[in-house]
TIBA-156595 format. One line per field, with one value per residue: residue number from 1; chain; x, y, z of N, C-alpha, C in turn. Coordinates in Angstrom, 1 decimal. Layout:
REM residues N
k: NUM,...
c: A,...
n.c1: X,...
n.c2: Y,...
n.c3: Z,...
ca.c1: X,...
ca.c2: Y,...
ca.c3: Z,...
c.c1: X,...
c.c2: Y,...
c.c3: Z,...
REM end
This chain:
REM residues 210
k: 1,2,3,4,5,6,7,8,9,10,11,12,13,14,15,16,17,18,19,20,21,22,23,24,25,26,27,28,29,30,31,32,33,34,35,36,37,38,39,40,41,42,43,44,45,46,47,48,49,50,51,52,53,54,55,56,57,58,59,60,61,62,63,64,65,66,67,68,69,70,71,72,73,74,75,76,77,78,79,80,81,82,83,84,85,86,87,88,89,90,91,92,93,94,95,96,97,98,99,100,101,102,103,104,105,106,107,108,109,110,111,112,113,114,115,116,117,118,119,120,121,122,123,124,125,126,127,128,129,130,131,132,133,134,135,136,137,138,139,140,141,142,143,144,145,146,147,148,149,150,151,152,153,154,155,156,157,158,159,160,161,162,163,164,165,166,167,168,169,170,171,172,173,174,175,176,177,178,179,180,181,182,183,184,185,186,187,188,189,190,191,192,193,194,195,196,197,198,199,200,201,202,203,204,205,206,207,208,209,210
c: A,A,A,A,A,A,A,A,A,A,A,A,A,A,A,A,A,A,A,A,A,A,A,A,A,A,A,A,A,A,A,A,A,A,A,A,A,A,A,A,A,A,A,A,A,A,A,A,A,A,A,A,A,A,A,A,A,A,A,A,A,A,A,A,A,A,A,A,A,A,A,A,A,A,A,A,A,A,A,A,A,A,A,A,A,A,A,A,A,A,A,A,A,A,A,A,A,A,A,A,A,A,A,A,A,A,A,A,A,A,A,A,A,A,A,A,A,A,A,A,A,A,A,A,A,A,A,A,A,A,A,A,A,A,A,A,A,A,A,A,A,A,A,A,A,A,A,A,A,A,A,A,A,A,A,A,A,A,A,A,A,A,A,A,A,A,A,A,A,A,A,A,A,A,A,A,A,A,A,A,A,A,A,A,A,A,A,A,A,A,A,A,A,A,A,A,A,A,A,A,A,A,A,A,A,A,A,A,A,A
n.c1: 80.8,83.6,84.5,86.9,87.4,85.3,85.9,88.3,87.3,85.5,87.3,88.8,86.8,86.1,88.3,88.4,85.9,85.7,87.2,86.4,86.9,89.6,93.2,96.1,99.5,102.2,104.8,105.7,107.0,109.9,111.2,113.8,114.4,116.6,117.0,118.1,117.8,118.1,117.5,116.6,116.1,116.5,119.2,119.1,117.6,118.4,117.7,117.9,116.6,115.2,113.3,111.4,109.6,107.0,105.4,102.4,100.7,97.6,95.8,93.7,91.3,92.7,95.3,96.3,97.5,95.6,95.6,97.8,99.1,100.6,102.5,104.6,107.6,109.1,111.9,113.2,115.9,117.4,120.2,121.6,120.8,121.2,119.1,116.3,113.6,111.2,109.3,107.5,104.9,102.9,100.2,99.8,97.4,97.1,96.6,97.3,95.8,95.9,98.4,100.1,99.3,99.0,97.3,97.2,96.4,97.1,97.3,98.9,100.8,102.5,105.5,106.8,109.1,109.4,109.6,106.8,105.0,106.8,110.1,112.9,111.6,110.8,108.4,107.3,105.4,102.9,100.9,98.0,97.9,96.6,97.3,97.1,98.2,99.1,100.4,101.9,103.5,106.0,107.5,110.7,112.9,113.2,114.6,116.0,117.5,117.4,115.8,114.3,112.5,110.2,108.6,105.7,104.3,101.8,101.3,99.2,98.7,96.8,95.9,94.4,93.5,93.5,92.0,92.7,94.3,97.7,100.1,100.9,102.5,104.5,106.1,108.6,110.5,113.2,113.9,115.9,115.9,117.8,118.3,116.4,116.4,117.5,116.8,117.4,117.1,116.4,115.0,112.9,111.3,108.4,107.3,104.4,103.5,100.6,98.9,101.1,104.4,106.4,108.7,111.4,113.1,115.8,116.1,117.7,117.6,117.8,116.7,116.4,115.1,113.6
n.c2: 82.7,83.9,86.4,87.6,87.2,88.7,91.4,91.8,91.7,93.8,95.9,95.9,96.5,99.1,100.5,100.2,101.2,104.1,104.6,104.8,106.5,106.6,105.9,103.9,104.5,105.3,104.1,101.4,100.9,99.4,97.6,96.5,95.0,94.4,92.8,92.5,90.7,90.6,88.7,89.4,87.6,84.9,83.1,81.7,82.9,84.6,86.4,86.7,88.6,88.8,90.8,91.3,93.5,94.9,98.0,99.1,102.0,103.4,106.0,108.9,110.9,113.3,112.8,112.0,109.8,107.0,104.3,101.6,98.8,95.9,93.3,90.8,89.0,87.2,86.1,84.4,83.7,81.8,82.7,81.5,78.8,78.2,77.7,77.9,79.7,80.8,81.4,83.6,84.5,86.9,89.4,92.8,95.2,98.6,101.8,105.3,106.7,109.1,111.7,110.7,108.2,104.9,102.2,98.8,95.6,92.3,89.2,86.2,83.3,81.0,79.3,77.6,77.0,77.3,78.6,78.2,77.2,76.9,78.0,77.1,74.9,73.7,74.0,72.6,73.7,74.5,77.4,79.5,82.9,86.0,89.4,92.2,95.5,98.4,101.6,104.3,107.4,110.0,112.8,114.1,115.5,117.1,117.5,118.4,116.2,114.4,112.8,112.3,110.1,109.0,106.0,103.9,100.7,98.2,94.8,92.3,88.9,86.4,83.0,81.8,79.3,77.7,79.0,80.7,83.1,84.1,85.7,88.8,91.7,94.4,97.4,99.8,102.6,104.3,105.8,106.7,108.5,108.6,110.6,109.5,106.8,105.2,103.8,103.6,102.0,101.5,99.5,98.5,95.4,93.8,90.6,88.8,85.6,84.4,83.1,81.5,82.1,85.1,87.4,89.7,91.9,93.5,95.3,96.0,97.6,97.9,99.5,99.4,101.3,101.8
n.c3: 27.0,28.7,31.2,30.7,28.0,27.0,27.9,26.4,23.7,23.8,24.3,21.9,20.1,20.9,20.2,17.3,16.5,16.3,14.0,11.3,9.3,9.1,8.7,7.9,9.1,7.0,7.2,9.1,12.4,13.4,16.1,18.3,21.3,23.9,27.0,30.4,33.3,36.8,39.5,42.9,44.9,44.2,42.9,40.6,38.7,36.6,33.7,30.2,27.6,24.3,22.2,19.3,17.3,15.3,14.9,13.9,13.1,13.6,12.1,12.6,10.7,10.7,10.8,13.3,15.8,16.6,17.6,18.4,16.6,17.2,16.2,17.7,18.7,21.2,23.1,25.9,27.9,30.4,31.9,34.0,34.3,31.6,29.8,27.6,28.7,28.0,25.1,23.0,20.8,19.3,19.5,20.1,20.9,21.4,23.0,23.4,25.9,27.3,27.3,29.2,29.8,28.9,27.5,26.9,25.3,24.9,23.0,23.1,22.1,24.1,24.6,27.2,29.8,32.8,36.2,38.2,40.3,42.5,43.6,41.5,40.5,37.6,35.0,32.0,29.4,27.0,26.2,25.7,26.2,27.6,28.0,30.0,29.9,31.6,31.6,33.2,32.7,32.8,31.5,32.3,31.3,28.2,25.2,22.0,21.0,23.0,25.8,29.0,31.0,33.6,34.6,35.5,35.6,35.1,34.6,33.8,33.6,32.0,31.7,29.1,28.0,30.3,32.0,34.2,36.4,36.0,36.4,38.0,37.4,38.6,37.7,38.0,36.9,35.1,31.9,29.1,26.1,23.2,20.5,17.7,17.7,19.8,22.9,26.4,29.5,33.0,35.6,38.4,39.2,40.4,40.7,40.9,41.2,40.9,43.6,44.3,44.5,45.1,43.5,43.3,41.1,39.4,36.3,33.2,30.1,26.5,23.6,20.2,17.5,14.4
ca.c1: 82.0,84.1,84.6,88.2,87.2,84.4,86.7,89.2,86.5,85.0,88.4,89.1,85.7,86.2,89.4,88.1,84.7,85.8,88.2,85.8,87.5,91.1,94.1,97.4,100.7,102.9,106.0,105.7,108.2,110.5,112.0,114.5,114.7,117.4,116.8,118.8,117.1,118.7,116.5,117.2,115.8,116.9,120.3,118.9,116.6,118.9,117.1,118.3,115.4,115.2,112.0,111.3,108.2,106.6,104.3,101.6,100.0,96.3,95.6,92.4,91.3,93.6,96.7,96.7,97.5,94.5,96.0,99.0,98.8,102.0,102.9,105.9,108.2,110.0,112.6,113.8,116.8,117.9,121.7,122.1,120.6,121.5,118.0,115.2,112.5,109.9,109.2,106.2,104.5,101.5,99.8,99.3,96.7,97.3,96.2,97.7,94.6,96.3,99.9,100.9,98.6,98.9,96.5,97.4,95.9,97.8,97.1,100.1,101.0,103.8,106.2,107.5,109.8,109.8,109.1,105.4,104.5,107.8,111.4,113.7,110.8,110.5,107.3,107.3,104.0,102.5,99.6,97.5,97.8,96.2,98.0,96.7,99.3,98.8,101.7,101.9,104.8,106.1,108.8,111.4,113.8,112.9,115.4,115.9,118.0,117.5,114.7,114.4,111.2,110.0,107.4,105.2,103.5,101.2,101.1,98.4,98.6,95.7,96.1,93.0,93.1,93.4,91.0,93.3,95.3,99.0,101.0,100.7,103.9,104.5,107.4,108.9,111.9,113.5,114.5,116.5,115.9,118.9,117.9,115.2,116.6,118.0,116.3,118.1,116.4,116.7,113.8,112.7,110.1,107.9,106.5,103.5,103.0,99.4,98.7,102.3,105.4,106.7,110.1,111.7,114.2,116.3,116.3,118.3,117.2,118.1,115.8,116.8,113.9,113.8
ca.c2: 83.7,84.4,87.8,88.0,87.3,89.9,92.6,91.9,92.0,95.2,96.9,96.0,97.2,100.5,101.1,100.2,101.9,105.5,104.7,104.5,107.4,106.7,105.1,103.4,105.3,104.7,103.3,100.7,101.1,98.2,97.7,95.3,95.2,93.5,93.1,91.6,90.7,90.0,88.4,89.6,86.5,83.5,83.2,80.9,83.5,85.7,86.3,87.6,88.6,89.5,91.0,91.9,93.9,96.0,98.8,99.7,103.0,103.7,107.4,109.4,111.8,114.5,112.2,111.8,108.4,106.5,103.1,100.8,97.4,95.5,91.9,90.6,87.7,87.4,84.9,84.7,82.6,81.8,82.5,80.6,77.4,78.0,77.1,78.8,79.7,81.3,82.0,84.1,85.1,87.4,90.7,93.7,96.4,99.6,103.2,106.3,107.3,110.5,111.8,110.0,107.0,103.9,100.9,97.8,94.3,91.4,87.8,85.5,81.9,80.9,78.0,78.0,76.1,78.2,78.4,78.6,77.0,77.1,78.3,76.0,73.8,74.2,73.3,72.8,73.7,75.5,78.0,80.8,83.9,87.3,90.3,93.6,96.4,99.8,102.3,105.7,107.9,111.4,113.3,115.1,116.3,117.0,118.3,118.0,114.8,113.7,113.0,111.4,110.0,108.0,105.2,102.9,99.9,97.0,93.8,91.2,87.8,85.4,81.9,81.6,77.9,77.1,79.8,81.1,84.2,83.5,86.7,90.3,92.3,95.9,97.9,101.3,102.9,105.5,105.5,107.8,108.4,109.3,110.7,108.9,105.4,104.4,104.1,102.8,102.1,100.7,99.5,97.4,94.7,92.8,89.5,88.0,84.4,84.4,81.9,80.7,82.9,86.4,87.7,91.1,91.9,94.7,95.1,97.0,97.3,98.8,99.3,100.1,101.5,102.5
ca.c3: 26.9,30.0,31.4,30.1,26.5,26.8,28.1,25.3,22.5,24.0,24.1,20.5,19.4,21.3,19.4,15.9,16.1,15.8,13.0,10.0,8.3,9.4,7.8,8.6,8.8,5.8,7.6,10.4,13.2,13.9,17.3,18.9,22.7,24.7,28.4,31.3,34.6,38.0,40.6,44.2,45.9,43.7,42.1,39.4,37.9,35.7,32.4,29.0,26.7,23.0,21.7,18.0,17.1,14.4,15.3,12.8,13.8,12.9,12.3,12.3,9.5,10.8,10.9,14.7,16.2,17.3,18.3,17.8,16.3,17.3,16.3,18.3,19.0,22.3,23.6,27.2,28.2,31.7,31.7,35.0,33.9,30.2,29.1,27.2,29.7,27.4,23.7,22.8,19.5,19.6,18.9,21.1,20.5,22.4,22.8,24.3,26.3,27.5,27.0,30.2,30.1,27.8,27.8,25.9,25.5,23.9,22.9,22.5,22.4,24.8,24.9,28.4,30.7,33.8,37.5,38.4,41.7,43.5,43.0,41.0,40.0,36.2,34.3,30.6,28.9,26.0,26.6,25.1,27.3,27.4,29.0,30.1,30.2,31.9,31.8,33.5,32.4,32.9,31.0,33.2,30.5,26.8,24.3,20.6,20.7,24.3,26.7,30.1,31.6,34.5,34.3,36.4,34.8,35.7,33.6,34.3,32.6,32.2,30.8,28.6,27.9,31.6,32.8,35.5,36.5,36.1,37.0,38.0,37.5,38.8,37.3,38.1,36.4,34.3,30.6,28.3,24.6,22.5,19.1,17.3,17.5,20.9,24.3,27.4,30.7,34.2,36.4,39.4,38.8,41.4,40.0,41.7,40.6,41.7,44.5,44.5,45.2,44.6,43.4,43.0,40.2,38.7,34.9,32.4,28.7,25.4,22.5,18.9,16.7,13.1
c.c1: 82.4,84.3,85.9,88.0,86.3,85.1,87.6,88.4,86.0,86.1,88.8,88.1,85.8,87.3,89.0,86.9,84.9,86.7,87.7,86.5,89.0,91.9,95.3,98.5,101.5,104.0,105.8,107.0,108.7,111.3,112.6,114.9,115.5,117.3,117.5,118.0,117.9,117.8,117.2,117.1,116.5,118.0,120.1,117.9,117.1,118.3,117.7,117.2,115.7,113.7,112.0,109.8,108.1,105.4,103.6,100.6,98.8,96.0,94.2,92.5,92.2,95.0,97.2,96.6,96.3,94.9,97.2,98.6,100.2,102.1,104.3,106.3,109.2,110.6,113.3,114.7,117.4,119.4,122.3,122.0,120.9,120.4,117.0,114.0,111.2,110.1,107.7,106.0,103.1,101.3,99.3,98.6,96.7,96.9,96.8,96.4,94.8,97.8,100.7,100.3,98.5,98.2,96.7,96.8,96.5,97.2,98.3,100.1,102.4,104.2,107.1,108.0,110.3,109.2,107.7,105.0,105.5,109.2,112.2,112.9,110.2,109.4,107.3,105.9,103.9,101.1,99.3,97.3,97.3,96.9,97.5,97.9,98.8,100.1,101.4,103.3,104.8,107.5,109.4,112.3,113.4,113.7,115.3,116.4,118.1,116.3,114.8,113.0,111.2,108.7,107.0,104.2,103.0,100.9,100.4,98.3,97.6,95.9,94.7,92.6,93.0,92.4,91.5,94.2,96.7,100.0,100.4,102.1,103.8,105.9,107.5,110.3,112.0,114.1,114.9,116.4,116.9,118.6,116.6,115.2,116.9,117.3,117.0,117.4,116.8,115.4,113.8,111.4,109.7,107.0,105.7,103.0,101.8,99.1,99.9,103.4,105.8,108.3,110.2,113.0,114.6,116.5,117.0,118.0,117.7,117.2,116.3,115.5,114.3,112.7
c.c2: 84.1,85.9,88.4,88.2,88.5,91.2,92.8,92.3,93.5,96.2,97.0,96.8,98.7,101.2,101.2,101.1,103.3,105.7,104.5,105.4,107.6,105.9,104.8,104.4,104.5,103.7,102.7,100.9,99.7,98.4,96.4,95.7,94.1,93.8,92.0,91.8,90.0,89.9,88.6,88.5,85.1,83.7,82.6,81.6,84.7,85.4,87.3,87.4,89.4,89.6,91.8,92.3,94.9,96.7,99.5,100.7,103.4,105.2,107.8,110.3,113.0,114.0,112.1,110.3,108.0,105.2,102.5,99.3,96.7,94.0,91.8,89.2,87.9,86.0,85.3,83.4,82.9,81.6,81.9,79.2,77.1,77.3,78.2,78.6,80.0,81.8,82.4,84.7,85.6,88.7,91.5,94.9,97.4,101.0,104.1,107.1,108.8,110.5,111.0,108.7,106.1,102.7,100.0,96.4,93.4,90.0,87.2,84.0,81.8,79.5,78.2,76.8,76.9,77.9,79.0,78.5,77.2,77.4,77.0,74.7,74.3,73.3,73.6,72.6,74.8,76.1,79.2,81.8,85.2,88.2,91.7,94.5,97.8,100.5,103.8,106.2,109.4,111.8,114.3,116.0,116.1,118.0,117.8,116.6,114.0,113.9,111.9,111.3,108.9,107.2,104.2,102.1,98.7,96.1,92.6,90.1,86.8,84.3,81.5,80.1,77.1,77.8,80.2,82.3,83.6,84.5,88.1,90.9,93.8,96.3,99.4,101.5,104.1,105.0,106.8,107.5,109.2,109.4,110.1,107.3,104.6,104.8,103.1,103.0,101.2,100.7,98.4,96.7,93.7,91.9,88.7,86.8,84.0,83.1,81.1,81.6,84.1,86.5,89.2,91.1,93.3,94.3,96.2,96.6,98.3,98.5,100.1,100.1,102.2,102.1
c.c3: 28.3,30.0,30.7,28.6,26.2,26.9,26.9,24.0,22.6,23.8,22.6,19.7,19.7,20.5,17.9,15.6,15.6,14.6,11.5,8.9,8.5,8.5,8.5,8.2,7.7,6.2,9.0,11.1,13.7,15.1,17.8,20.3,23.3,26.2,29.3,32.7,35.7,39.1,42.0,45.1,45.5,42.7,40.7,38.4,37.0,34.3,31.4,28.0,25.4,22.6,20.4,17.8,16.0,14.9,14.1,13.5,13.0,13.2,12.0,11.1,9.5,11.1,12.3,15.0,17.0,18.2,17.6,17.7,16.2,17.4,16.9,18.5,20.1,22.7,24.9,27.5,29.6,31.6,32.9,34.8,32.4,29.4,28.7,28.1,29.0,26.0,23.5,21.4,19.7,19.0,20.1,20.4,21.6,22.0,23.8,24.7,26.6,27.2,28.0,30.6,28.9,28.3,26.6,26.3,24.4,24.1,22.4,22.9,23.0,24.9,26.1,29.2,31.9,35.2,37.7,39.8,42.8,42.9,42.6,40.7,38.6,35.6,32.8,30.1,27.8,26.4,25.8,26.2,26.8,28.5,28.9,30.6,30.4,32.2,32.1,33.3,32.5,32.4,32.0,32.4,29.0,26.0,22.9,20.4,22.0,25.1,27.8,30.8,32.7,34.2,35.4,35.5,35.6,34.5,34.2,33.3,33.0,31.2,30.3,28.5,29.2,32.4,34.1,35.4,36.7,36.9,37.1,38.3,37.6,38.5,37.5,37.7,35.7,32.9,29.9,26.8,24.0,21.0,18.9,17.4,18.7,22.2,25.2,28.7,31.8,35.1,37.4,39.0,40.0,40.6,41.0,40.9,41.4,42.3,44.8,45.2,44.4,44.5,43.1,42.1,39.7,37.2,34.2,30.9,27.8,24.2,21.3,18.0,15.4,12.1
REM end
């Protein structure tokens, strides 16, 4: 068993162990996120992404959220080359460790045709990937039907069937929540394709949840 698999299993065990007397929330939350990415360095890296997800929330005996269990499907299309770069289907397990700290771990299968070793060199491959997500956030404005927050996130991707680190991505931005259903945000993203090349991009996204 490699260290990556051990950490994943330990994290899942740590989430499930205290939940012997807990239960699931009655209504799973569906979300649809659309995202546009503009690369500052390479004109051929404009991305349009759609992500569909269900969030099943596990509650403790006092009806407080313990963790999130989120199956998802994501599609990313390069609108400069007019090709699908990546499709993912997987599962993320996450927990709000503190009100401002989220930790998530996902396993997903990816069908990809994207740049890995050098710009404008596309590689077509299928892979099983694990991703660790850490999010720090802070609310600046909170009202009845509107809230504004800032966030910083780190996403580390490991290709399990190849046994290598693939990407480390750092994100910083702001998002606004309108009512209970709409969230709109803007952020900067630094993408480190480990051992190969880096890029920086601006992203804008909108999420519909119900």
